[in-house]
N, C-alpha and C positions, 0 to 999 in steps of 0.2 A: 505426572499425567495431569492434563488440564481438564477443567470442568466448564461447562457453559449452560445456561438456562435453556430448557426444552420448551416445546410449544404449550406444555400443561403447567408451566411455572416451577417445575421440578429442575433437578441439575442432571446433567448427563456427562459422561466421560467422553473426551475427545481422543480417539485413538490415532496415532501417526503410524503410517504404514512401514516408516523407515525412519532411520535417525540420520540427520544431515551431518556430513564430515565438516572439519574445520577447513576454511577456504583460506589459501595462501595468495596474497596480492602482492606482487613484487613492486608495485608502485603505488604512490599515495592516491586516495579517493579524491577526486576534484568534481566540482560542479560544473555544467555546460556553460560556457559564457553568455549564451543565448537564452539562459533560463527566464531572465526577469522580461525580456522582450516576448517570449513565448506565453508567460502568465498573462500579460497584458493582452495579447491577441486572443487567447483562449477566453478570458473573461469577457472581452468586447463580444466575441462570436456568440458565447452563450446569452449575454444580454439582448443581442440582436435577435435571436431565436426565442427569447422568453424562457430561457433555461435556467436563470439565475436565482 
């Protein structure tokens, strides 16, 4: 069971409502080939709107 700081500076237990099963992936994980272009675009957009 995990713990986290509560609003009073103490610790509270974090209860999970269920346990996640093991996931079977019959293919290898890959990154989207457009990832770097999307990051550049997102950072430029955030800078444009003063959200950086």
